[in-house]
Structure formats: structure tokens, C-alpha cells
TILO-551055 format. One record per residue (C-alpha): residue in one letter; x, y, z. Coordinates in steps of 0.25 Angstrom, whole numbers, padded with zeros to 4 digits. Layout:
+------+-------+-------+-------+
! rest !    px !    py !    pz !
+------+-------+-------+-------+
!    A !     X !     Y !     Z !
...
+------+-------+-------+-------+
This chain:
+------+-------+-------+-------+
! rest !    px !    py !    pz !
+------+-------+-------+-------+
!    M ! -0166 ! -0043 !  0207 !
!    S ! -0156 ! -0031 !  0210 !
!    E ! -0159 ! -0017 !  0207 !
!    Q ! -0147 ! -0017 !  0198 !
!    A ! -0152 ! -0028 !  0190 !
!    R ! -0165 ! -0022 !  0189 !
!    F ! -0159 ! -0009 !  0184 !
!    S ! -0152 ! -0017 !  0173 !
!    L ! -0165 ! -0021 !  0167 !
!    R ! -0172 ! -0008 !  0167 !
!    G ! -0175 ! -0001 !  0154 !
!    R ! -0168 !  0012 !  0152 !
!    N ! -0173 !  0022 !  0142 !
!    P ! -0165 !  0028 !  0135 !
!    D ! -0155 !  0017 !  0135 !
!    V ! -0142 !  0024 !  0140 !
!    L ! -0134 !  0017 !  0129 !
!    T ! -0142 !  0024 !  0118 !
!    C ! -0138 !  0037 !  0124 !
!    I ! -0122 !  0037 !  0125 !
!    A ! -0113 !  0043 !  0115 !
!    N ! -0103 !  0034 !  0107 !
!    L ! -0089 !  0034 !  0111 !
!    S ! -0085 !  0037 !  0096 !
!    N ! -0089 !  0031 !  0082 !
!    D ! -0080 !  0020 !  0084 !
!    E ! -0084 !  0016 !  0099 !
!    V ! -0099 !  0016 !  0097 !
!    F ! -0109 !  0012 !  0107 !
!    T ! -0119 !  0002 !  0102 !
!    P ! -0134 !  0006 !  0103 !
!    P ! -0142 ! -0003 !  0112 !
!    E ! -0152 ! -0006 !  0100 !
!    F ! -0140 ! -0010 !  0091 !
!    A ! -0134 ! -0019 !  0102 !
!    D ! -0148 ! -0026 !  0103 !
!    R ! -0148 ! -0029 !  0088 !
!    M ! -0135 ! -0036 !  0089 !
!    L ! -0140 ! -0044 !  0101 !
!    D ! -0152 ! -0048 !  0094 !
!    T ! -0144 ! -0052 !  0082 !
!    L ! -0135 ! -0060 !  0092 !
!    A ! -0147 ! -0067 !  0099 !
!    E ! -0153 ! -0071 !  0085 !
!    K ! -0140 ! -0077 !  0081 !
!    W ! -0138 ! -0084 !  0094 !
!    A ! -0152 ! -0090 !  0094 !
!    A ! -0150 ! -0095 !  0079 !
!    S ! -0137 ! -0102 !  0083 !
!    N ! -0143 ! -0108 !  0096 !
!    G ! -0156 ! -0114 !  0093 !
!    G ! -0164 ! -0101 !  0097 !
!    A ! -0157 ! -0099 !  0110 !
!    N ! -0158 ! -0085 !  0117 !
!    I ! -0144 ! -0080 !  0119 !
!    W ! -0150 ! -0071 !  0130 !
!    A ! -0154 ! -0083 !  0138 !
!    D ! -0141 ! -0090 !  0138 !
!    S ! -0133 ! -0087 !  0151 !
!    S ! -0120 ! -0093 !  0146 !
!    I ! -0117 ! -0083 !  0134 !
!    K ! -0106 ! -0073 !  0136 !
!    F ! -0106 ! -0060 !  0129 !
!    L ! -0095 ! -0050 !  0127 !
!    D ! -0094 ! -0036 !  0122 !
!    P ! -0079 ! -0034 !  0120 !
!    F ! -0080 ! -0019 !  0116 !
!    T ! -0092 ! -0014 !  0125 !
!    K ! -0094 !  0001 !  0125 !
!    S ! -0108 !  0004 !  0131 !
!    G ! -0111 ! -0010 !  0135 !
!    V ! -0124 ! -0011 !  0127 !
!    F ! -0121 ! -0025 !  0122 !
!    L ! -0118 ! -0030 !  0136 !
!    R ! -0130 ! -0023 !  0142 !
!    E ! -0140 ! -0028 !  0131 !
!    I ! -0134 ! -0042 !  0132 !
!    T ! -0136 ! -0042 !  0147 !
!    K ! -0151 ! -0037 !  0145 !
!    R ! -0154 ! -0048 !  0136 !
!    L ! -0147 ! -0059 !  0145 !
!    I ! -0155 ! -0054 !  0157 !
!    D ! -0168 ! -0056 !  0150 !
!    G ! -0164 ! -0069 !  0143 !
!    L ! -0158 ! -0076 !  0156 !
!    D ! -0170 ! -0073 !  0165 !
!    E ! -0174 ! -0087 !  0165 !
!    E ! -0161 ! -0094 !  0167 !
!    I ! -0157 ! -0083 !  0178 !
!    P ! -0169 ! -0078 !  0184 !
!    D ! -0163 ! -0069 !  0195 !
!    L ! -0160 ! -0056 !  0188 !
!    Q ! -0147 ! -0052 !  0196 !
!    A ! -0142 ! -0066 !  0194 !
!    R ! -0145 ! -0065 !  0179 !
!    V ! -0138 ! -0051 !  0178 !
!    D ! -0126 ! -0056 !  0185 !
!    H ! -0125 ! -0068 !  0177 !
!    I ! -0126 ! -0061 !  0164 !
!    L ! -0116 ! -0050 !  0168 !
!    G ! -0106 ! -0059 !  0174 !
!    Q ! -0106 ! -0071 !  0164 !
!    Q ! -0112 ! -0066 !  0151 !
!    V ! -0109 ! -0052 !  0147 !
!    F ! -0095 ! -0046 !  0145 !
!    G ! -0089 ! -0033 !  0139 !
!    I ! -0076 ! -0027 !  0136 !
!    A ! -0077 ! -0012 !  0136 !
!    V ! -0069 ! -0003 !  0126 !
!    T ! -0066 !  0008 !  0135 !
!    Q ! -0066 !  0012 !  0150 !
!    L ! -0078 !  0021 !  0147 !
!    T ! -0086 !  0010 !  0140 !
!    S ! -0083 !  0000 !  0151 !
!    L ! -0090 !  0008 !  0161 !
!    L ! -0102 !  0011 !  0151 !
!    A ! -0103 ! -0004 !  0148 !
!    R ! -0103 ! -0008 !  0162 !
!    R ! -0114 !  0003 !  0165 !
!    S ! -0122 ! -0003 !  0154 !
!    L ! -0121 ! -0018 !  0158 !
!    Y ! -0120 ! -0017 !  0173 !
!    C ! -0127 ! -0004 !  0175 !
!    S ! -0114 !  0001 !  0182 !
!    K ! -0101 !  0005 !  0177 !
!    H ! -0095 ! -0005 !  0187 !
!    A ! -0100 ! -0019 !  0187 !
!    T ! -0098 ! -0019 !  0202 !
!    G ! -0105 ! -0006 !  0204 !
!    R ! -0117 ! -0003 !  0213 !
!    N ! -0127 ! -0003 !  0201 !
!    S ! -0121 ! -0014 !  0193 !
!    I ! -0132 ! -0025 !  0190 !
!    S ! -0121 ! -0036 !  0191 !
!    K ! -0116 ! -0042 !  0204 !
!    N ! -0106 ! -0051 !  0197 !
!    F ! -0094 ! -0042 !  0197 !
!    D ! -0082 ! -0039 !  0206 !
!    T ! -0076 ! -0029 !  0196 !
!    D ! -0081 ! -0016 !  0190 !
!    A ! -0079 ! -0020 !  0176 !
!    G ! -0088 ! -0032 !  0177 !
!    H ! -0088 ! -0039 !  0163 !
!    V ! -0086 ! -0026 !  0156 !
!    W ! -0071 ! -0026 !  0155 !
!    F ! -0062 ! -0014 !  0152 !
!    E ! -0048 ! -0011 !  0155 !
!    R ! -0038 ! -0002 !  0147 !
!    T ! -0031 ! -0010 !  0137 !
!    E ! -0018 ! -0005 !  0130 !
!    H ! -0015 ! -0006 !  0115 !
!    S ! -0003 ! -0014 !  0111 !
!    W !  0006 ! -0005 !  0103 !
!    Q !  0015 ! -0009 !  0091 !
!    D !  0020 !  0000 !  0081 !
!    G !  0011 !  0012 !  0085 !
!    K ! -0002 !  0004 !  0085 !
!    C ! -0009 ! -0006 !  0094 !
!    V ! -0007 ! -0020 !  0088 !
!    F ! -0022 ! -0024 !  0092 !
!    C ! -0030 ! -0012 !  0087 !
!    G ! -0021 ! -0004 !  0079 !
!    A ! -0023 !  0009 !  0088 !
!    P ! -0012 !  0019 !  0085 !
!    R ! -0003 !  0021 !  0098 !
!    A ! -0002 !  0036 !  0095 !
!    L ! -0017 !  0037 !  0098 !
!    F ! -0020 !  0026 !  0108 !
!    D ! -0008 !  0025 !  0117 !
!    R ! -0015 !  0032 !  0128 !
!    G ! -0014 !  0034 !  0143 !
!    P ! -0025 !  0027 !  0152 !
!    E ! -0033 !  0040 !  0153 !
!    L ! -0037 !  0038 !  0138 !
!    E ! -0044 !  0026 !  0131 !
!    N ! -0035 !  0019 !  0122 !
!    H ! -0045 !  0010 !  0115 !
!    A ! -0037 ! -0002 !  0116 !
!    Y ! -0049 ! -0012 !  0116 !
!    A ! -0046 ! -0024 !  0125 !
!    F ! -0054 ! -0034 !  0116 !
!    I ! -0045 ! -0032 !  0104 !
!    H ! -0031 ! -0029 !  0111 !
!    T ! -0028 ! -0044 !  0112 !
!    N ! -0024 ! -0055 !  0103 !
!    D ! -0031 ! -0065 !  0112 !
!    A ! -0046 ! -0061 !  0114 !
!    S ! -0049 ! -0073 !  0123 !
!    A ! -0038 ! -0070 !  0132 !
!    R ! -0042 ! -0055 !  0133 !
!    I ! -0056 ! -0059 !  0137 !
!    R ! -0051 ! -0069 !  0147 !
!    E ! -0042 ! -0057 !  0152 !
!    L ! -0054 ! -0047 !  0153 !
!    F ! -0064 ! -0056 !  0159 !
!    G ! -0055 ! -0066 !  0167 !
!    A ! -0060 ! -0079 !  0161 !
!    E ! -0061 ! -0087 !  0148 !
!    M ! -0073 ! -0082 !  0141 !
!    Q ! -0080 ! -0087 !  0128 !
!    F ! -0090 ! -0076 !  0124 !
!    D ! -0102 ! -0081 !  0116 !
!    I ! -0106 ! -0067 !  0111 !
!    I ! -0097 ! -0055 !  0108 !
!    I ! -0104 ! -0042 !  0105 !
!    G ! -0102 ! -0028 !  0104 !
!    N ! -0098 ! -0015 !  0096 !
!    P ! -0083 ! -0013 !  0095 !
!    P ! -0075 !  0000 !  0093 !
!    Y ! -0074 !  0002 !  0078 !
!    Q ! -0061 !  0009 !  0075 !
!    L ! -0048 !  0015 !  0081 !
!    K ! -0043 !  0029 !  0079 !
!    G ! -0031 !  0030 !  0071 !
!    G ! -0029 !  0015 !  0070 !
!    G ! -0029 !  0016 !  0054 !
!    G ! -0017 !  0026 !  0055 !
!    G ! -0017 !  0041 !  0056 !
!    T ! -0031 !  0046 !  0058 !
!    N ! -0038 !  0033 !  0052 !
!    D ! -0046 !  0025 !  0062 !
!    S ! -0045 !  0009 !  0061 !
!    S ! -0056 ! -0001 !  0063 !
!    I ! -0055 ! -0010 !  0075 !
!    Y ! -0069 ! -0016 !  0076 !
!    Q ! -0064 ! -0028 !  0068 !
!    L ! -0054 ! -0031 !  0079 !
!    F ! -0065 ! -0032 !  0089 !
!    V ! -0073 ! -0041 !  0080 !
!    E ! -0061 ! -0051 !  0077 !
!    Q ! -0057 ! -0051 !  0092 !
!    A ! -0072 ! -0055 !  0095 !
!    M ! -0072 ! -0066 !  0085 !
!    D ! -0059 ! -0072 !  0090 !
!    L ! -0066 ! -0074 !  0104 !
!    E ! -0076 ! -0083 !  0096 !
!    P ! -0089 ! -0079 !  0102 !
!    R ! -0101 ! -0086 !  0098 !
!    F ! -0107 ! -0073 !  0092 !
!    L ! -0100 ! -0060 !  0089 !
!    V ! -0109 ! -0048 !  0087 !
!    M ! -0102 ! -0035 !  0084 !
!    V ! -0105 ! -0021 !  0079 !
!    I ! -0095 ! -0017 !  0068 !
!    P ! -0094 ! -0005 !  0059 !
!    S ! -0099 ! -0009 !  0045 !
!    R ! -0087 ! -0004 !  0038 !
!    W ! -0080 ! -0018 !  0040 !
!    L ! -0089 ! -0024 !  0029 !
!    A ! -0082 ! -0016 !  0018 !
!    G ! -0071 ! -0008 !  0023 !
!    G ! -0061 ! -0004 !  0034 !
!    R ! -0046 ! -0004 !  0034 !
!    D ! -0040 ! -0018 !  0036 !
!    M ! -0054 ! -0024 !  0037 !
!    G ! -0053 ! -0034 !  0026 !
!    E ! -0048 ! -0046 !  0035 !
!    F ! -0058 ! -0043 !  0045 !
!    R ! -0069 ! -0043 !  0034 !
!    R ! -0064 ! -0056 !  0029 !
!    R ! -0065 ! -0062 !  0043 !
!    M ! -0079 ! -0057 !  0045 !
!    F ! -0084 ! -0060 !  0031 !
!    T ! -0078 ! -0074 !  0028 !
!    N ! -0081 ! -0083 !  0040 !
!    G ! -0096 ! -0082 !  0040 !
!    H ! -0097 ! -0080 !  0055 !
!    V ! -0103 ! -0066 !  0054 !
!    R ! -0118 ! -0070 !  0053 !
!    E ! -0125 ! -0057 !  0056 !
!    L ! -0122 ! -0043 !  0051 !
!    V ! -0130 ! -0031 !  0053 !
!    D ! -0125 ! -0018 !  0045 !
!    Y ! -0129 ! -0004 !  0046 !
!    T ! -0124 !  0006 !  0035 !
!    K ! -0127 !  0018 !  0044 !
!    M ! -0120 !  0018 !  0058 !
!    S ! -0131 !  0027 !  0063 !
!    T ! -0142 !  0017 !  0060 !
!    A ! -0136 !  0007 !  0070 !
!    F ! -0129 !  0017 !  0079 !
!    P ! -0137 !  0030 !  0080 !
!    G ! -0128 !  0042 !  0081 !
!    V ! -0116 !  0035 !  0076 !
!    D ! -0111 !  0037 !  0062 !
!    F ! -0099 !  0032 !  0054 !
!    E ! -0097 !  0027 !  0040 !
!    G ! -0100 !  0012 !  0036 !
!    G ! -0111 !  0009 !  0046 !
!    V ! -0111 ! -0002 !  0057 !
!    G ! -0116 ! -0016 !  0060 !
!    Y ! -0115 ! -0028 !  0068 !
!    F ! -0112 ! -0043 !  0065 !
!    L ! -0114 ! -0056 !  0072 !
!    W ! -0102 ! -0066 !  0071 !
!    D ! -0106 ! -0081 !  0074 !
!    R ! -0094 ! -0090 !  0078 !
!    E ! -0102 ! -0103 !  0075 !
!    T ! -0108 ! -0101 !  0062 !
!    S ! -0105 ! -0095 !  0048 !
!    G ! -0113 ! -0091 !  0036 !
!    P ! -0120 ! -0079 !  0029 !
!    C ! -0121 ! -0067 !  0037 !
!    R ! -0135 ! -0061 !  0040 !
!    Y ! -0133 ! -0046 !  0036 !
!    T ! -0142 ! -0035 !  0039 !
!    L ! -0140 ! -0021 !  0033 !
!    F ! -0145 ! -0008 !  0038 !
!    Q ! -0143 !  0001 !  0025 !
!    G ! -0145 !  0015 !  0032 !
!    D ! -0158 !  0013 !  0040 !
!    E ! -0163 !  0002 !  0031 !
!    R ! -0162 ! -0012 !  0036 !
!    L ! -0160 ! -0022 !  0025 !
!    A ! -0165 ! -0036 !  0026 !
!    A ! -0155 ! -0046 !  0032 !
!    V ! -0148 ! -0055 !  0022 !
!    D ! -0138 ! -0066 !  0023 !
!    R ! -0124 ! -0062 !  0017 !
!    K ! -0111 ! -0068 !  0015 !
!    L ! -0101 ! -0057 !  0020 !
!    D ! -0090 ! -0062 !  0011 !
!    E ! -0096 ! -0060 ! -0003 !
!    H ! -0086 ! -0048 ! -0005 !
!    D ! -0074 ! -0043 !  0002 !
!    I ! -0083 ! -0033 !  0008 !
!    F ! -0097 ! -0034 !  0012 !
!    V ! -0108 ! -0027 !  0004 !
!    R ! -0118 ! -0022 !  0014 !
!    D ! -0131 ! -0021 !  0006 !
!    T ! -0135 ! -0034 ! -0001 !
!    R ! -0142 ! -0026 ! -0012 !
!    A ! -0129 ! -0021 ! -0017 !
!    L ! -0123 ! -0035 ! -0019 !
!    A ! -0130 ! -0038 ! -0032 !
!    I ! -0126 ! -0025 ! -0038 !
!    L ! -0111 ! -0027 ! -0033 !
!    E ! -0111 ! -0041 ! -0039 !
!    K ! -0116 ! -0036 ! -0053 !
!    V ! -0104 ! -0026 ! -0053 !
!    L ! -0094 ! -0035 ! -0048 !
!    S ! -0098 ! -0046 ! -0058 !
!    K ! -0092 ! -0038 ! -0069 !
!    K ! -0078 ! -0040 ! -0063 !
!    E ! -0073 ! -0027 ! -0067 !
!    A ! -0061 ! -0020 ! -0062 !
!    T ! -0064 ! -0011 ! -0050 !
!    L ! -0061 !  0003 ! -0046 !
!    E ! -0052 ! -0002 ! -0035 !
!    N ! -0041 ! -0002 ! -0046 !
!    L ! -0044 !  0012 ! -0050 !
!    V ! -0045 !  0019 ! -0036 !
!    S ! -0033 !  0023 ! -0028 !
!    G ! -0030 !  0019 ! -0014 !
!    D ! -0032 !  0028 ! -0002 !
!    T ! -0024 !  0041 ! -0002 !
!    P ! -0021 !  0040 ! -0017 !
!    F ! -0010 !  0050 ! -0018 !
!    G ! -0004 !  0048 ! -0004 !
!    L ! -0010 !  0061 !  0001 !
!    A ! -0019 !  0060 !  0014 !
!    T ! -0032 !  0067 !  0016 !
!    N ! -0026 !  0077 !  0025 !
!    F ! -0014 !  0081 !  0015 !
!    S ! -0012 !  0095 !  0016 !
!    D !  0001 !  0098 !  0007 !
!    Y ! -0007 !  0104 ! -0004 !
!    S ! -0008 !  0118 ! -0010 !
!    S ! -0020 !  0126 ! -0015 !
!    S ! -0013 !  0131 ! -0027 !
!    K ! -0006 !  0123 ! -0039 !
!    A !  0009 !  0123 ! -0040 !
!    D !  0018 !  0116 ! -0050 !
!    G !  0018 !  0101 ! -0049 !
!    S !  0006 !  0101 ! -0040 !
!    L ! -0006 !  0092 ! -0041 !
!    R ! -0021 !  0095 ! -0038 !
!    I ! -0025 !  0088 ! -0026 !
!    F ! -0039 !  0084 ! -0021 !
!    L ! -0041 !  0084 ! -0006 !
!    T ! -0051 !  0087 !  0005 !
!    V ! -0049 !  0098 !  0015 !
!    K ! -0058 !  0098 !  0027 !
!    G ! -0068 !  0089 !  0020 !
!    R ! -0068 !  0097 !  0007 !
!    R ! -0062 !  0093 ! -0007 !
!    Q ! -0051 !  0102 ! -0011 !
!    I ! -0041 !  0103 ! -0023 !
!    A ! -0027 !  0108 ! -0020 !
!    W ! -0013 !  0106 ! -0026 !
!    V ! -0002 !  0096 ! -0021 !
!    D !  0013 !  0094 ! -0025 !
!    E !  0014 !  0082 ! -0034 !
!    K !  0026 !  0078 ! -0026 !
!    A !  0017 !  0075 ! -0014 !
!    I !  0010 !  0063 ! -0022 !
!    K !  0017 !  0050 ! -0018 !
!    K !  0006 !  0040 ! -0022 !
!    N ! -0001 !  0036 ! -0034 !
!    R !  0006 !  0047 ! -0043 !
!    Q !  0001 !  0040 ! -0055 !
!    L ! -0013 !  0045 ! -0052 !
!    I ! -0009 !  0060 ! -0052 !
!    S ! -0009 !  0062 ! -0067 !
!    G ! -0022 !  0055 ! -0071 !
!    W ! -0037 !  0058 ! -0070 !
!    K ! -0043 !  0052 ! -0058 !
!    V ! -0055 !  0052 ! -0049 !
!    L ! -0054 !  0055 ! -0034 !
!    L ! -0063 !  0047 ! -0025 !
!    P ! -0066 !  0052 ! -0011 !
!    E ! -0060 !  0042 ! -0001 !
!    A ! -0071 !  0045 !  0009 !
!    Y ! -0086 !  0048 !  0009 !
!    G ! -0095 !  0045 !  0021 !
!    E ! -0110 !  0044 !  0021 !
!    R ! -0113 !  0036 !  0034 !
!    G ! -0122 !  0026 !  0027 !
!    A ! -0131 !  0036 !  0020 !
!    I ! -0140 !  0030 !  0009 !
!    P ! -0140 !  0033 ! -0002 !
!    A ! -0125 !  0035 ! -0002 !
!    M ! -0115 !  0043 ! -0010 !
!    V ! -0104 !  0033 ! -0006 !
!    L ! -0092 !  0041 ! -0012 !
!    G ! -0089 !  0056 ! -0013 !
!    P ! -0088 !  0063 ! -0026 !
!    P ! -0076 !  0060 ! -0035 !
!    I ! -0066 !  0070 ! -0041 !
!    V ! -0061 !  0068 ! -0055 !
!    A ! -0046 !  0073 ! -0053 !
!    T ! -0037 !  0078 ! -0065 !
!    P ! -0023 !  0073 ! -0067 !
!    D ! -0012 !  0079 ! -0058 !
!    S ! -0021 !  0078 ! -0046 !
!    V ! -0021 !  0070 ! -0033 !
!    C ! -0029 !  0069 ! -0020 !
!    T ! -0028 !  0066 ! -0005 !
!    Q ! -0033 !  0054 !  0002 !
!    T ! -0047 !  0060 !  0001 !
!    Y ! -0048 !  0053 ! -0012 !
!    L ! -0045 !  0040 ! -0019 !
!    V ! -0041 !  0041 ! -0034 !
!    A ! -0048 !  0034 ! -0046 !
!    G ! -0039 !  0034 ! -0058 !
!    P ! -0031 !  0038 ! -0065 !
!    F ! -0040 !  0039 ! -0077 !
!    E ! -0036 !  0042 ! -0091 !
!    S ! -0044 !  0054 ! -0093 !
!    E ! -0054 !  0064 ! -0087 !
!    A ! -0065 !  0057 ! -0094 !
!    A ! -0061 !  0043 ! -0088 !
!    A ! -0061 !  0050 ! -0074 !
!    R ! -0074 !  0056 ! -0076 !
!    S ! -0080 !  0042 ! -0080 !
!    F ! -0075 !  0037 ! -0067 !
!    E ! -0081 !  0048 ! -0059 !
!    S ! -0095 !  0046 ! -0066 !
!    Y ! -0093 !  0031 ! -0062 !
!    Y ! -0090 !  0035 ! -0047 !
!    R ! -0102 !  0043 ! -0046 !
!    T ! -0112 !  0032 ! -0050 !
!    R ! -0120 !  0026 ! -0040 !
!    L ! -0116 !  0012 ! -0043 !
!    F ! -0101 !  0016 ! -0042 !
!    R ! -0104 !  0021 ! -0028 !
!    F ! -0113 !  0010 ! -0024 !
!    L ! -0102 !  0000 ! -0027 !
!    V ! -0092 !  0008 ! -0018 !
!    S ! -0103 !  0008 ! -0007 !
!    L ! -0102 ! -0007 ! -0006 !
!    R ! -0088 ! -0006 ! -0001 !
!    K ! -0088 !  0008 !  0005 !
!    I ! -0093 !  0006 !  0019 !
!    T ! -0086 !  0018 !  0025 !
!    Q ! -0083 !  0032 !  0021 !
!    H ! -0070 !  0028 !  0014 !
!    A ! -0069 !  0023 !  0000 !
!    L ! -0056 !  0017 ! -0003 !
!    R ! -0051 !  0009 ! -0015 !
!    S ! -0057 ! -0004 ! -0011 !
!    T ! -0071 !  0003 ! -0010 !
!    Y ! -0071 !  0004 ! -0026 !
!    S ! -0067 ! -0011 ! -0028 !
!    W ! -0082 ! -0015 ! -0032 !
!    V ! -0083 ! -0003 ! -0042 !
!    P ! -0079 ! -0008 ! -0056 !
!    E ! -0071 !  0001 ! -0066 !
!    Q ! -0078 !  0006 ! -0078 !
!    P ! -0073 !  0011 ! -0091 !
!    W ! -0070 !  0026 ! -0089 !
!    N ! -0076 !  0031 ! -0102 !
!    Q ! -0090 !  0035 ! -0098 !
!    Q ! -0098 !  0042 ! -0088 !
!    W ! -0104 !  0031 ! -0079 !
!    T ! -0118 !  0031 ! -0074 !
!    D ! -0126 !  0022 ! -0065 !
!    E ! -0134 !  0018 ! -0077 !
!    A ! -0122 !  0013 ! -0085 !
!    L ! -0117 !  0005 ! -0073 !
!    H ! -0130 ! -0001 ! -0070 !
!    R ! -0131 ! -0006 ! -0084 !
!    K ! -0117 ! -0011 ! -0084 !
!    Y ! -0118 ! -0019 ! -0071 !
!    G ! -0133 ! -0023 ! -0072 !
!    I ! -0138 ! -0015 ! -0061 !
!    E ! -0153 ! -0018 ! -0060 !
!    P ! -0163 ! -0006 ! -0057 !
!    D ! -0166 ! -0010 ! -0043 !
!    E ! -0151 ! -0011 ! -0040 !
!    A ! -0149 !  0003 ! -0046 !
!    A ! -0160 !  0008 ! -0037 !
!    Y ! -0153 !  0002 ! -0025 !
!    I ! -0140 !  0009 ! -0029 !
!    E ! -0147 !  0022 ! -0030 !
!    R ! -0153 !  0020 ! -0017 !
!    M ! -0139 !  0018 ! -0011 !
!    I ! -0131 !  0028 ! -0018 !
!    R ! -0133 !  0043 ! -0020 !
!    P ! -0130 !  0049 ! -0034 !
!    M ! -0117 !  0057 ! -0035 !
!    E ! -0117 !  0068 ! -0045 !
!    G ! -0106 !  0071 ! -0055 !
!    N ! -0094 !  0080 ! -0054 !
!    G ! -0095 !  0084 ! -0039 !
!    E ! -0081 !  0087 ! -0038 !
+------+-------+-------+-------+
């Protein structure tokens, strides 16, 4: 056995891949422990589908990480195969050469990550390097491919990923984030081009980039992880195991069709979901959480779902993903939701405005601190603080019918990073006639009187109201669709949770569960 092969098997403490900083919150390095959980899930499913066979003892299986960053999946797969194939290929060097030459493949997302992944896999940034544990290769890349790919521009955007040309049409000295795996209409042809042969991968596994700067227009980012998922499914591996931000379960711009594809075909057989990103990825924190799924090409049926609610792991349950248009993460909430929906009442989706209700962006600045003739009161945020100012009525081009009525302003964004109990929504503002707001708020109304607006406000502050919103609000943003499970009420009384529990038949244990999940919101916090 060579010294290089011996080095590949030595334990390292600490593991270098636990010590490197993430590229960003959108290109996140997968912790080795998390990668191992995914590989355990894969091994269990492979055994269940193959008469108890050990996936790591099969020398014919091909693995692909098409968006490798640190190389952790490739490394951990290789370690398991080295142990599993010891009887079939007793010579360690021959075994390592077979695994790295015939079974384990990667496509890096950047030049930097290609070097890092090769270092993790081959113990050398070049597969042909002096310290490389493989003797198979005649190119420095080995089977961890990276070459700069260019975007395909049309009307100022990339036709494959939606990247804005103004931001990503860059010179070769800068990364342009044109990920090779998704910049093609023919995934099989791209694989053949990259690795020089027709290949059918049995397993595709990894953690893709999550979103693209400016892809949603202006300063808004757009999700791209779904593009990697769909491209991987089009390659028809036996199993696909991928990390994915949990926001796909209930939200995301233009995510409806992707959700339908994932929910309705029954091929997603395992789903592990973390409401707090930091529970799974220490040191990384963004709204909505993260998880991973296992997609099975050959079978369909219920999905085994495991939820980590904060730091609490709930028991795995079999779920149908398409019970509703979005996925309710906590099964304890389903019975409460069904009681509310069984009344078949009109919902607040009919009462709440769309985004940017008066056409004034969050950064709108053409306002005055003093009132003038024909001006309206405007509610806005300046440097994160709520402000009231005055704006010329002529500036309002949208939803002018809302100007003259009483209304309640609903904060469009409120983030808690998976905290429990949660507030879910920021405090509302009861707004008088002759008032408007910026994009910071949505508008509920108009109401016939101040009393009706105050009735709505009391309803908004109840735990049940915000609990129903929480089932659809998986990120910091609460758009109109977020309120589509909250029923309308008569606006002729002050609403309390006790009154709502009586109306909907909420049992004491269900009420206690809601109280554990939702913090109280005091009145008149405006």
C-alpha cells in the first residue's frame, strides 16, 4: 500500500472541512456530519430496495455531485467505499484507483471550489499531483470537473438561470456563477461532454447554490436551487439526495410549478426538515430553515417525513406531500387547520392587498415632514424605524380606492430565524382615512369604520390568527397568499383566542400547543 493511500485513511482531528468559512449564505459548505446523515439515509433506502444489499460494497455504482464545493460528499462516499469494497478488491491502492476512476465524479461550482474538492478527494489540488492518492489520471482535474461556462444572454438575462447581464457579464478574472450543470437544455449531453463518455449515474447527491443575486429584478435575489433539482431528475438517477432550503415547501417566487412536480408524483420518499438553519448548519442563519430529500426513480408513495422543530426532533411520520397546495411542516397543526377550513369561510386573501399596495417602493423618498394642501399621511420605514410623513396625493397611482377608508397596515416582512415560540408577524397599524403606505406594508381593508378596523386588529393579534399564518409563512415575507388560510370574521367585536377556540372547536391540548408555538402580541403597539 502506498504512503499516499495510507494518508487517505488516517483520521484527522479536527476535520479540516469543519473549519472552513462558507462562501456566502447561498453557497454553503455542508458539514461532514450532515453529509453523513444524508449518506446514511441513502444506504438505508438502497438496502430496502435491493434485498438488504450494502451500497458501499457494490463496485459498479456511480456517484455524482454536480455542484461540489468542499468535496465533502465525494470524500465521505469514497471513505465508505474503501471500507465496503475491501473483500472484492483487497489491494488498497487498486481499490482506491477503482473508486476514484470508475465510481466517484464531481462538477465544481467555481474554480476555487474545484481545487478545494480535489484536495478533499485526492489529497492534492491536482489529481496528478505528487501527493494524490490516485494513480489513474492523466489530467489535473481528475474526475472533479471545472471550466468556466458562459451565460446565454437574451433580453438582458441568462436564458438558463435568469442572471442579470448587468451584474454577471464579467471578465475572466471574476467568477460569473454560470453553473455548468444547469446551463444546458440536454443534461445527458452535458455529462458526456464533461467526462468524455456516456454515463448513467446511479446516485446524484449534493448541496446546490441556493439563489442568484439580482435574479428577481432590481436588488431582489431569485431562487435557483430548483433548477439543479430538476436537471438532476432529468438525468434519471436511481436515487437523488439533495440539500434544499425549506422555503420551497410553502413559498418562493414562481415556485408553484416546482412544488407541484415534487408533491404529486410520489417519488420523494424521504424528507428531513430543520426549521432552524443553524441546527443543521452551525454558524449559518437564514429564514425558513433547510432540509434534504431523497427522490426514488423506481417507487412512489407516501413520504417519510422527519421534522426538527427548533432543536426538538419529532418522530418520523408517513405523509402525503400534496394534501394542500403547500406543505404543513408540523403534523400537530393539521388537525387544527382542518377544523378551521371545514367552516368553508371566505379568507383574508380577499381583504388583504397585494405587494406594494400604493405603488410606492420601500425606498420611496419623495415625502415631506410637514403637511401641505392635498397631501396624505404616509407610513414608511427609514433606516429600519417606523416613520410617519406626508406625500402628495398625485403620487398615488395604485389602489386609490383604499385612500379614503379606514385600514390596517400589515408589516410585509418579519424574521425570527426559526425561533419558538414565534411572533410570526410584526405589530399592525390602524390607519385613518387619507393615508397611504410604502411597500413596507400590505393593506387590509377598507373598513367601514374605526371600530371595524379595531376589530380586525384584535383578530390579527390573536395567537390563532398568527398560528394559521405561520403554516404558510416559511420565510420573513408575508404576502397576500400567506393569509389564505385565515378566515374572515364579522368586524363587530373585539376578538380573543377564547372566542375563536369556541367557534372552531379547538380542544385544550390544541390550544396549549398553539400557545407553545406562538408568543402573545400586546395591543396598540403602534
